py3Dmol code that shows the C-alpha trace and the ligand (Angstrom):
import py3Dmol

protein = """\
ATOM      1  CA  UNK A   1       0.000   0.000   0.000  1.00  0.00           C
ATOM      2  CA  UNK A   2       1.988   2.985  -1.272  1.00  0.00           C
ATOM      3  CA  UNK A   3      -0.929   5.355  -1.721  1.00  0.00           C
ATOM      4  CA  UNK A   4      -0.907   8.519   0.399  1.00  0.00           C
ATOM      5  CA  UNK A   5      -3.850  10.804  -0.107  1.00  0.00           C
ATOM      6  CA  UNK A   6      -1.800  13.888   0.922  1.00  0.00           C
ATOM      7  CA  UNK A   7      -0.388  13.980  -2.635  1.00  0.00           C
ATOM      8  CA  UNK A   8      -3.898  14.348  -4.065  1.00  0.00           C
ATOM      9  CA  UNK A   9      -5.798  16.244  -1.388  1.00  0.00           C
ATOM     10  CA  UNK A  10      -7.686  19.244  -2.716  1.00  0.00           C
ATOM     11  CA  UNK A  11      -7.329  18.293  -6.399  1.00  0.00           C
ATOM     12  CA  UNK A  12     -10.287  18.387  -8.812  1.00  0.00           C
ATOM     13  CA  UNK A  13     -11.268  14.821  -7.898  1.00  0.00           C
ATOM     14  CA  UNK A  14     -11.370  15.613  -4.186  1.00  0.00           C
ATOM     15  CA  UNK A  15     -13.380  18.763  -4.805  1.00  0.00           C
ATOM     16  CA  UNK A  16     -15.996  16.928  -6.892  1.00  0.00           C
ATOM     17  CA  UNK A  17     -16.211  14.132  -4.312  1.00  0.00           C
ATOM     18  CA  UNK A  18     -16.582  16.521  -1.401  1.00  0.00           C
ATOM     19  CA  UNK A  19     -19.129  18.787  -3.090  1.00  0.00           C
ATOM     20  CA  UNK A  20     -21.300  15.723  -3.792  1.00  0.00           C
ATOM     21  CA  UNK A  21     -20.704  14.398  -0.269  1.00  0.00           C
ATOM     22  CA  UNK A  22     -21.802  17.715   1.261  1.00  0.00           C
ATOM     23  CA  UNK A  23     -24.944  17.784  -0.916  1.00  0.00           C
ATOM     24  CA  UNK A  24     -25.758  14.238   0.239  1.00  0.00           C
ATOM     25  CA  UNK A  25     -25.234  15.194   3.882  1.00  0.00           C
ATOM     26  CA  UNK A  26     -27.428  18.289   3.387  1.00  0.00           C
ATOM     27  CA  UNK A  27     -30.229  16.008   2.213  1.00  0.00           C
ATOM     28  CA  UNK A  28     -29.833  13.824   5.315  1.00  0.00           C
ATOM     29  CA  UNK A  29     -29.863  16.909   7.546  1.00  0.00           C
ATOM     30  CA  UNK A  30     -33.290  17.906   6.282  1.00  0.00           C
ATOM     31  CA  UNK A  31     -34.956  15.419   8.645  1.00  0.00           C
ATOM     32  CA  UNK A  32     -34.651  15.424  12.442  1.00  0.00           C
ATOM     33  CA  UNK A  33     -34.111  11.673  12.730  1.00  0.00           C
ATOM     34  CA  UNK A  34     -30.495  10.623  13.345  1.00  0.00           C
ATOM     35  CA  UNK A  35     -28.303   9.321  10.542  1.00  0.00           C
ATOM     36  CA  UNK A  36     -25.181   7.182  10.344  1.00  0.00           C
ATOM     37  CA  UNK A  37     -22.244   7.577   7.967  1.00  0.00           C
ATOM     38  CA  UNK A  38     -19.769   4.805   7.173  1.00  0.00           C
ATOM     39  CA  UNK A  39     -16.620   6.099   5.473  1.00  0.00           C
ATOM     40  CA  UNK A  40     -14.903   2.899   4.275  1.00  0.00           C
ATOM     41  CA  UNK A  41     -11.661   4.560   3.074  1.00  0.00           C
ATOM     42  CA  UNK A  42     -11.372   7.606   5.278  1.00  0.00           C
ATOM     43  CA  UNK A  43      -7.751   8.783   4.970  1.00  0.00           C
ATOM     44  CA  UNK A  44      -6.212  10.949   7.701  1.00  0.00           C
ATOM     45  CA  UNK A  45      -9.025  13.497   7.859  1.00  0.00           C
ATOM     46  CA  UNK A  46      -6.958  16.645   7.355  1.00  0.00           C
ATOM     47  CA  UNK A  47      -4.194  17.512   4.876  1.00  0.00           C
ATOM     48  CA  UNK A  48      -1.708  20.375   4.909  1.00  0.00           C
ATOM     49  CA  UNK A  49      -1.965  22.459   1.797  1.00  0.00           C
ATOM     50  CA  UNK A  50       1.552  23.887   1.866  1.00  0.00           C
ATOM     51  CA  UNK A  51       0.332  27.236   0.711  1.00  0.00           C
ATOM     52  CA  UNK A  52      -1.863  26.102  -2.150  1.00  0.00           C
ATOM     53  CA  UNK A  53      -5.302  27.693  -1.929  1.00  0.00           C
ATOM     54  CA  UNK A  54      -8.262  25.370  -2.299  1.00  0.00           C
ATOM     55  CA  UNK A  55     -11.287  27.612  -2.089  1.00  0.00           C
ATOM     56  CA  UNK A  56     -14.085  28.324   0.312  1.00  0.00           C
ATOM     57  CA  UNK A  57     -14.778  24.668   1.212  1.00  0.00           C
ATOM     58  CA  UNK A  58     -11.705  24.677   3.403  1.00  0.00           C
ATOM     59  CA  UNK A  59     -12.136  28.074   5.035  1.00  0.00           C
ATOM     60  CA  UNK A  60     -14.138  26.637   7.941  1.00  0.00           C
ATOM     61  CA  UNK A  61     -11.189  24.764   9.428  1.00  0.00           C
ATOM     62  CA  UNK A  62      -8.770  27.648   8.914  1.00  0.00           C
ATOM     63  CA  UNK A  63      -9.363  30.160  11.693  1.00  0.00           C
ATOM     64  CA  UNK A  64      -6.640  32.593  10.596  1.00  0.00           C
ATOM     65  CA  UNK A  65      -6.906  34.379   7.299  1.00  0.00           C
ATOM     66  CA  UNK A  66      -4.883  31.785   5.411  1.00  0.00           C
ATOM     67  CA  UNK A  67      -5.652  28.398   3.948  1.00  0.00           C
ATOM     68  CA  UNK A  68      -3.427  25.896   5.706  1.00  0.00           C
ATOM     69  CA  UNK A  69      -5.310  22.628   5.666  1.00  0.00           C
ATOM     70  CA  UNK A  70      -7.786  20.796   3.451  1.00  0.00           C
ATOM     71  CA  UNK A  71     -10.508  18.733   5.160  1.00  0.00           C
ATOM     72  CA  UNK A  72     -10.946  15.094   4.194  1.00  0.00           C
ATOM     73  CA  UNK A  73     -14.259  13.264   3.966  1.00  0.00           C
ATOM     74  CA  UNK A  74     -14.546  12.202   7.638  1.00  0.00           C
ATOM     75  CA  UNK A  75     -13.874  15.748   8.834  1.00  0.00           C
ATOM     76  CA  UNK A  76     -16.441  17.197   6.426  1.00  0.00           C
ATOM     77  CA  UNK A  77     -18.984  14.629   7.592  1.00  0.00           C
ATOM     78  CA  UNK A  78     -18.262  15.293  11.270  1.00  0.00           C
ATOM     79  CA  UNK A  79     -18.564  19.048  10.730  1.00  0.00           C
ATOM     80  CA  UNK A  80     -21.969  18.592   9.104  1.00  0.00           C
ATOM     81  CA  UNK A  81     -23.302  16.106  11.674  1.00  0.00           C
ATOM     82  CA  UNK A  82     -25.490  16.961  14.638  1.00  0.00           C
ATOM     83  CA  UNK A  83     -25.336  15.606  18.180  1.00  0.00           C
ATOM     84  CA  UNK A  84     -27.603  12.678  17.285  1.00  0.00           C
ATOM     85  CA  UNK A  85     -25.680  11.565  14.184  1.00  0.00           C
ATOM     86  CA  UNK A  86     -22.774   9.080  14.085  1.00  0.00           C
ATOM     87  CA  UNK A  87     -19.764   8.421  11.868  1.00  0.00           C
ATOM     88  CA  UNK A  88     -17.655   5.276  11.563  1.00  0.00           C
ATOM     89  CA  UNK A  89     -14.427   5.992   9.678  1.00  0.00           C
ATOM     90  CA  UNK A  90     -12.188   3.123   8.495  1.00  0.00           C
ATOM     91  CA  UNK A  91      -8.570   3.464   7.429  1.00  0.00           C
ATOM     92  CA  UNK A  92      -6.201   0.563   6.795  1.00  0.00           C
ATOM     93  CA  UNK A  93      -2.861   2.381   6.603  1.00  0.00           C
ATOM     94  CA  UNK A  94      -1.602   2.523  10.231  1.00  0.00           C
ATOM     95  CA  UNK A  95      -0.088   6.043  10.228  1.00  0.00           C
ATOM     96  CA  UNK A  96      -3.114   7.544   8.508  1.00  0.00           C
ATOM     97  CA  UNK A  97      -5.408   5.730  10.935  1.00  0.00           C
ATOM     98  CA  UNK A  98      -3.397   7.030  13.918  1.00  0.00           C
ATOM     99  CA  UNK A  99      -3.730  10.626  12.653  1.00  0.00           C
ATOM    100  CA  UNK A 100      -7.455  10.110  12.142  1.00  0.00           C
ATOM    101  CA  UNK A 101      -7.849   8.716  15.662  1.00  0.00           C
ATOM    102  CA  UNK A 102      -6.001  11.723  17.097  1.00  0.00           C
ATOM    103  CA  UNK A 103      -8.198  14.117  15.092  1.00  0.00           C
ATOM    104  CA  UNK A 104     -11.392  12.670  16.569  1.00  0.00           C
ATOM    105  CA  UNK A 105     -10.080  11.746  20.019  1.00  0.00           C
ATOM    106  CA  UNK A 106     -12.526  14.150  21.659  1.00  0.00           C
ATOM    107  CA  UNK A 107     -15.529  13.660  19.412  1.00  0.00           C
ATOM    108  CA  UNK A 108     -17.764  10.961  20.830  1.00  0.00           C
ATOM    109  CA  UNK A 109     -19.936  10.916  17.694  1.00  0.00           C
ATOM    110  CA  UNK A 110     -17.045   9.507  15.667  1.00  0.00           C
ATOM    111  CA  UNK A 111     -15.572   5.993  15.841  1.00  0.00           C
ATOM    112  CA  UNK A 112     -12.286   5.439  13.992  1.00  0.00           C
ATOM    113  CA  UNK A 113     -11.510   1.861  12.948  1.00  0.00           C
ATOM    114  CA  UNK A 114      -7.997   0.933  11.820  1.00  0.00           C
ATOM    115  CA  UNK A 115      -9.302  -1.825   9.582  1.00  0.00           C
ATOM    116  CA  UNK A 116     -10.258  -2.846   6.077  1.00  0.00           C
ATOM    117  CA  UNK A 117     -13.227  -0.772   4.970  1.00  0.00           C
ATOM    118  CA  UNK A 118     -14.753  -3.563   2.888  1.00  0.00           C
ATOM    119  CA  UNK A 119     -14.763  -5.912   5.888  1.00  0.00           C
ATOM    120  CA  UNK A 120     -16.330  -3.119   7.919  1.00  0.00           C
ATOM    121  CA  UNK A 121     -19.418  -3.211   5.702  1.00  0.00           C
ATOM    122  CA  UNK A 122     -20.098  -6.704   7.021  1.00  0.00           C
ATOM    123  CA  UNK A 123     -19.038  -5.943  10.589  1.00  0.00           C
ATOM    124  CA  UNK A 124     -20.719  -2.566  11.150  1.00  0.00           C
ATOM    125  CA  UNK A 125     -23.933  -2.724   9.119  1.00  0.00           C
ATOM    126  CA  UNK A 126     -26.794  -2.412   9.750  1.00  0.00           C
ATOM    127  CA  UNK A 127     -25.603   0.349  12.067  1.00  0.00           C
ATOM    128  CA  UNK A 128     -26.356   0.075  15.728  1.00  0.00           C
ATOM    129  CA  UNK A 129     -24.519   2.292  18.196  1.00  0.00           C
ATOM    130  CA  UNK A 130     -25.149   2.309  21.958  1.00  0.00           C
ATOM    131  CA  UNK A 131     -28.392   0.418  21.392  1.00  0.00           C
ATOM    132  CA  UNK A 132     -29.644   2.928  18.795  1.00  0.00           C
ATOM    133  CA  UNK A 133     -30.524   1.662  15.311  1.00  0.00           C
ATOM    134  CA  UNK A 134     -29.891   4.093  12.497  1.00  0.00           C
ATOM    135  CA  UNK A 135     -32.451   3.816   9.733  1.00  0.00           C
ATOM    136  CA  UNK A 136     -31.011   6.547   7.515  1.00  0.00           C
ATOM    137  CA  UNK A 137     -27.525   7.197   6.302  1.00  0.00           C
ATOM    138  CA  UNK A 138     -24.727   7.032   3.808  1.00  0.00           C
ATOM    139  CA  UNK A 139     -21.837   4.729   2.958  1.00  0.00           C
ATOM    140  CA  UNK A 140     -18.941   6.499   1.225  1.00  0.00           C
ATOM    141  CA  UNK A 141     -16.637   4.160  -0.717  1.00  0.00           C
ATOM    142  CA  UNK A 142     -13.488   5.999  -1.780  1.00  0.00           C
ATOM    143  CA  UNK A 143     -10.684   3.492  -2.432  1.00  0.00           C
ATOM    144  CA  UNK A 144      -7.307   4.438  -3.931  1.00  0.00           C
ATOM    145  CA  UNK A 145      -7.746   2.152  -7.004  1.00  0.00           C
ATOM    146  CA  UNK A 146      -4.056   1.277  -6.605  1.00  0.00           C
ATOM    147  CA  UNK A 147      -4.642  -2.209  -7.945  1.00  0.00           C
ATOM    148  CA  UNK A 148      -6.687  -0.646 -10.769  1.00  0.00           C
ATOM    149  CA  UNK A 149      -8.982  -3.308 -12.245  1.00  0.00           C
ATOM    150  CA  UNK A 150      -8.980  -5.424  -9.083  1.00  0.00           C
ATOM    151  CA  UNK A 151     -10.725  -2.664  -7.129  1.00  0.00           C
ATOM    152  CA  UNK A 152     -13.955  -2.575  -9.131  1.00  0.00           C
ATOM    153  CA  UNK A 153     -15.262  -6.060  -8.204  1.00  0.00           C
ATOM    154  CA  UNK A 154     -14.537  -5.272  -4.544  1.00  0.00           C
ATOM    155  CA  UNK A 155     -16.513  -2.042  -4.798  1.00  0.00           C
ATOM    156  CA  UNK A 156     -19.472  -3.746  -6.470  1.00  0.00           C
ATOM    157  CA  UNK A 157     -19.454  -6.576  -3.904  1.00  0.00           C
ATOM    158  CA  UNK A 158     -19.373  -4.028  -1.066  1.00  0.00           C
ATOM    159  CA  UNK A 159     -22.350  -2.130  -2.497  1.00  0.00           C
ATOM    160  CA  UNK A 160     -24.275  -5.379  -2.886  1.00  0.00           C
ATOM    161  CA  UNK A 161     -23.560  -6.153   0.762  1.00  0.00           C
ATOM    162  CA  UNK A 162     -24.722  -2.674   1.861  1.00  0.00           C
ATOM    163  CA  UNK A 163     -27.964  -3.065  -0.102  1.00  0.00           C
ATOM    164  CA  UNK A 164     -28.645  -6.385   1.612  1.00  0.00           C
ATOM    165  CA  UNK A 165     -27.747  -5.268   5.117  1.00  0.00           C
ATOM    166  CA  UNK A 166     -28.968  -1.682   5.121  1.00  0.00           C
ATOM    167  CA  UNK A 167     -31.350  -1.111   2.198  1.00  0.00           C
ATOM    168  CA  UNK A 168     -32.432   2.355   3.368  1.00  0.00           C
ATOM    169  CA  UNK A 169     -28.902   3.743   3.011  1.00  0.00           C
ATOM    170  CA  UNK A 170     -27.448   5.699   0.139  1.00  0.00           C
ATOM    171  CA  UNK A 171     -24.051   4.646  -1.194  1.00  0.00           C
ATOM    172  CA  UNK A 172     -21.600   7.074  -2.812  1.00  0.00           C
ATOM    173  CA  UNK A 173     -18.679   5.617  -4.756  1.00  0.00           C
ATOM    174  CA  UNK A 174     -15.821   7.710  -6.074  1.00  0.00           C
ATOM    175  CA  UNK A 175     -14.216   6.488  -9.316  1.00  0.00           C
ATOM    176  CA  UNK A 176     -11.361   7.810 -11.463  1.00  0.00           C
ATOM    177  CA  UNK A 177     -11.845   8.667 -15.130  1.00  0.00           C
ATOM    178  CA  UNK A 178      -8.856   8.223 -17.409  1.00  0.00           C
ATOM    179  CA  UNK A 179     -10.634   6.953 -20.518  1.00  0.00           C
ATOM    180  CA  UNK A 180     -14.328   6.851 -19.827  1.00  0.00           C
ATOM    181  CA  UNK A 181     -15.118   3.976 -22.170  1.00  0.00           C
ATOM    182  CA  UNK A 182     -13.082   1.609 -19.997  1.00  0.00           C
ATOM    183  CA  UNK A 183     -15.614   2.199 -17.200  1.00  0.00           C
ATOM    184  CA  UNK A 184     -18.523   0.644 -19.123  1.00  0.00           C
ATOM    185  CA  UNK A 185     -18.236  -2.811 -17.483  1.00  0.00           C
ATOM    186  CA  UNK A 186     -18.270  -1.137 -14.041  1.00  0.00           C
ATOM    187  CA  UNK A 187     -21.352   0.916 -14.953  1.00  0.00           C
ATOM    188  CA  UNK A 188     -23.120  -2.194 -16.237  1.00  0.00           C
ATOM    189  CA  UNK A 189     -22.453  -3.937 -12.909  1.00  0.00           C
ATOM    190  CA  UNK A 190     -23.784  -0.940 -10.973  1.00  0.00           C
ATOM    191  CA  UNK A 191     -26.904  -0.767 -13.138  1.00  0.00           C
ATOM    192  CA  UNK A 192     -27.536  -4.468 -12.452  1.00  0.00           C
ATOM    193  CA  UNK A 193     -27.504  -4.119  -8.667  1.00  0.00           C
ATOM    194  CA  UNK A 194     -30.808  -4.526  -6.805  1.00  0.00           C
ATOM    195  CA  UNK A 195     -31.039  -0.764  -6.218  1.00  0.00           C
ATOM    196  CA  UNK A 196     -33.905   1.635  -6.889  1.00  0.00           C
ATOM    197  CA  UNK A 197     -31.703   4.170  -8.639  1.00  0.00           C
ATOM    198  CA  UNK A 198     -28.123   4.901  -9.678  1.00  0.00           C
ATOM    199  CA  UNK A 199     -26.970   8.422 -10.536  1.00  0.00           C
ATOM    200  CA  UNK A 200     -23.582   9.419 -11.987  1.00  0.00           C
ATOM    201  CA  UNK A 201     -22.065  12.864 -11.386  1.00  0.00           C
ATOM    202  CA  UNK A 202     -18.809  13.498 -13.244  1.00  0.00           C
ATOM    203  CA  UNK A 203     -16.269  16.237 -13.774  1.00  0.00           C
ATOM    204  CA  UNK A 204     -13.683  15.794 -16.526  1.00  0.00           C
ATOM    205  CA  UNK A 205     -11.140  18.598 -16.347  1.00  0.00           C
ATOM    206  CA  UNK A 206      -9.808  17.745 -19.831  1.00  0.00           C
ATOM    207  CA  UNK A 207     -10.692  15.292 -22.612  1.00  0.00           C
ATOM    208  CA  UNK A 208     -10.509  11.669 -21.510  1.00  0.00           C
ATOM    209  CA  UNK A 209      -7.996  10.784 -24.196  1.00  0.00           C
ATOM    210  CA  UNK A 210      -5.104   9.476 -22.154  1.00  0.00           C
ATOM    211  CA  UNK A 211      -5.098   6.241 -20.130  1.00  0.00           C
ATOM    212  CA  UNK A 212      -2.074   7.518 -18.208  1.00  0.00           C
ATOM    213  CA  UNK A 213      -3.469  10.408 -16.231  1.00  0.00           C
ATOM    214  CA  UNK A 214      -6.446  11.334 -14.123  1.00  0.00           C
ATOM    215  CA  UNK A 215      -8.555  13.317 -16.577  1.00  0.00           C
ATOM    216  CA  UNK A 216     -11.522  13.481 -14.284  1.00  0.00           C
ATOM    217  CA  UNK A 217     -13.603  11.519 -11.835  1.00  0.00           C
ATOM    218  CA  UNK A 218     -17.112  10.677 -10.865  1.00  0.00           C
ATOM    219  CA  UNK A 219     -19.391   9.817  -8.025  1.00  0.00           C
ATOM    220  CA  UNK A 220     -21.805   6.926  -8.494  1.00  0.00           C
ATOM    221  CA  UNK A 221     -24.756   7.445  -6.185  1.00  0.00           C
ATOM    222  CA  UNK A 222     -26.791   4.372  -5.352  1.00  0.00           C
ATOM    223  CA  UNK A 223     -30.286   5.130  -4.017  1.00  0.00           C
ATOM    224  CA  UNK A 224     -29.540   8.846  -3.610  1.00  0.00           C
ATOM    225  CA  UNK A 225     -31.866  11.024  -1.519  1.00  0.00           C
ATOM    226  CA  UNK A 226     -34.778  12.734  -3.231  1.00  0.00           C
ATOM    227  CA  UNK A 227     -33.728  15.573  -5.529  1.00  0.00           C
ATOM    228  CA  UNK A 228     -30.004  15.111  -4.934  1.00  0.00           C
ATOM    229  CA  UNK A 229     -29.547  15.420  -8.697  1.00  0.00           C
ATOM    230  CA  UNK A 230     -31.147  18.877  -8.606  1.00  0.00           C
ATOM    231  CA  UNK A 231     -28.855  19.935  -5.752  1.00  0.00           C
ATOM    232  CA  UNK A 232     -25.725  18.806  -7.597  1.00  0.00           C
ATOM    233  CA  UNK A 233     -26.693  20.124 -11.053  1.00  0.00           C
ATOM    234  CA  UNK A 234     -25.665  23.784 -10.628  1.00  0.00           C
ATOM    235  CA  UNK A 235     -22.327  22.861  -9.001  1.00  0.00           C
ATOM    236  CA  UNK A 236     -20.991  20.894 -11.974  1.00  0.00           C
ATOM    237  CA  UNK A 237     -20.712  23.750 -14.522  1.00  0.00           C
ATOM    238  CA  UNK A 238     -19.254  25.919 -11.748  1.00  0.00           C
ATOM    239  CA  UNK A 239     -16.547  23.321 -11.057  1.00  0.00           C
ATOM    240  CA  UNK A 240     -15.916  22.920 -14.776  1.00  0.00           C
ATOM    241  CA  UNK A 241     -15.425  26.683 -15.158  1.00  0.00           C
ATOM    242  CA  UNK A 242     -13.064  26.976 -12.212  1.00  0.00           C
ATOM    243  CA  UNK A 243     -11.118  23.715 -12.400  1.00  0.00           C
ATOM    244  CA  UNK A 244     -11.347  22.677 -16.046  1.00  0.00           C
ATOM    245  CA  UNK A 245      -8.917  23.125 -18.926  1.00  0.00           C
ATOM    246  CA  UNK A 246      -9.815  23.241 -22.629  1.00  0.00           C
ATOM    247  CA  UNK A 247     -12.124  20.346 -23.460  1.00  0.00           C
ATOM    248  CA  UNK A 248     -13.470  19.951 -19.902  1.00  0.00           C
ATOM    249  CA  UNK A 249     -16.968  18.502 -19.466  1.00  0.00           C
ATOM    250  CA  UNK A 250     -19.478  17.374 -16.874  1.00  0.00           C
ATOM    251  CA  UNK A 251     -22.158  14.738 -16.780  1.00  0.00           C
ATOM    252  CA  UNK A 252     -25.163  14.125 -14.544  1.00  0.00           C
ATOM    253  CA  UNK A 253     -26.912  10.976 -15.684  1.00  0.00           C
ATOM    254  CA  UNK A 254     -29.230   8.313 -14.289  1.00  0.00           C
ATOM    255  CA  UNK A 255     -27.815   4.859 -14.965  1.00  0.00           C
ATOM    256  CA  UNK A 256     -30.984   3.495 -13.532  1.00  0.00           C
ATOM    257  CA  UNK A 257     -34.123   5.104 -12.206  1.00  0.00           C
ATOM    258  CA  UNK A 258     -37.153   3.138 -11.057  1.00  0.00           C
ATOM    259  CA  UNK A 259     -40.143   5.449 -10.952  1.00  0.00           C
ATOM    260  CA  UNK A 260     -42.727   5.293  -8.199  1.00  0.00           C
TER     261      UNK A 260
END
"""
ligand_1 = """\
27
SAM
N -12.041 9.509 1.643
C -10.874 10.346 1.889
C -11.246 11.787 1.672
O -12.122 12.064 0.828
O -10.698 12.654 2.340
C -9.709 9.988 1.011
C -9.385 8.523 0.982
S -8.054 8.048 -0.050
C -8.648 8.252 -1.670
C -8.082 6.288 0.158
C -7.615 5.847 1.529
O -7.949 4.462 1.685
C -6.122 5.946 1.756
O -5.887 6.699 2.916
C -5.654 4.481 1.948
O -4.630 4.350 2.906
C -6.927 3.820 2.434
N -7.085 2.383 2.167
C -6.572 1.632 1.160
N -7.103 0.382 1.177
C -7.993 0.358 2.214
C -8.898 -0.627 2.727
N -8.979 -1.849 2.168
N -9.674 -0.304 3.792
C -9.609 0.937 4.348
N -8.778 1.913 3.909
C -7.987 1.630 2.852
"""
view = py3Dmol.view(width=600, height=400)
view.addModel(protein, "pdb")
view.setStyle({"model": 0}, {"cartoon": {"style": "trace"}})
view.addModel(ligand_1, "xyz")
view.setStyle({"model": 1}, {"stick": {}})
view.zoomTo()
view.show()
């Protein structure tokens, strides 16, 4: 495991992922009932920017008038959550997990697990914390795709497991786009899952003509909350304008949508 998210934190893929994550959390916050978030590949929670500005999304954790750190997915989730909500954050790399544990040492709403996030789907779902069952929530699956093709079957199997164990949950999967056509088998698998709906939100910052670099990324949203597509829609052209190069594009598309 050589991947360290610090080399990628705050890039266009992180920004897309976190904008969609925040929109999903917003939808969960609309109801009073508690929700549970499982972050299967959580990272260290906070990344130093070394002077590189990353926009307003990071201003909240930067009390002085300078952008020093970029928040990762578990920190964004914890910042959005209320007293009644809970987060389980899994991270396999020991140093990253230790940093994440330190970050949340004083937040009793957050449990950090130094373990495999895919195994955690079986171990932690359906969520039950201190005797409370959580009907609503979100599973974020954000693996490093280090082993490339080998990651996709693991992701699909994990989503299948979530749907069986916790059918009320939404699942958000981040995926890289190098050449989009190579993702077709993955999309076919997602469309074939026993889910009510599957939505894709993508930002390509340049044409997807090279298999060697990250030209963009997407979030596959399984059983997204009502009107999440409408919440995300205006953000995509904004991100394209601010982060894209010549030939950039966005996509918001239902892979599957069962009406009624
Ligand atoms: N979700 C984070 C965020 O948005 O801030 C970024 C996560 S980063 C893309 C992927 C993380 O997964 C890395 O920190 C890596 O060490 C960790 N990782 C790799 N394989 C894992 C596994 N099987 N279970 C849990 N974590 C894993």
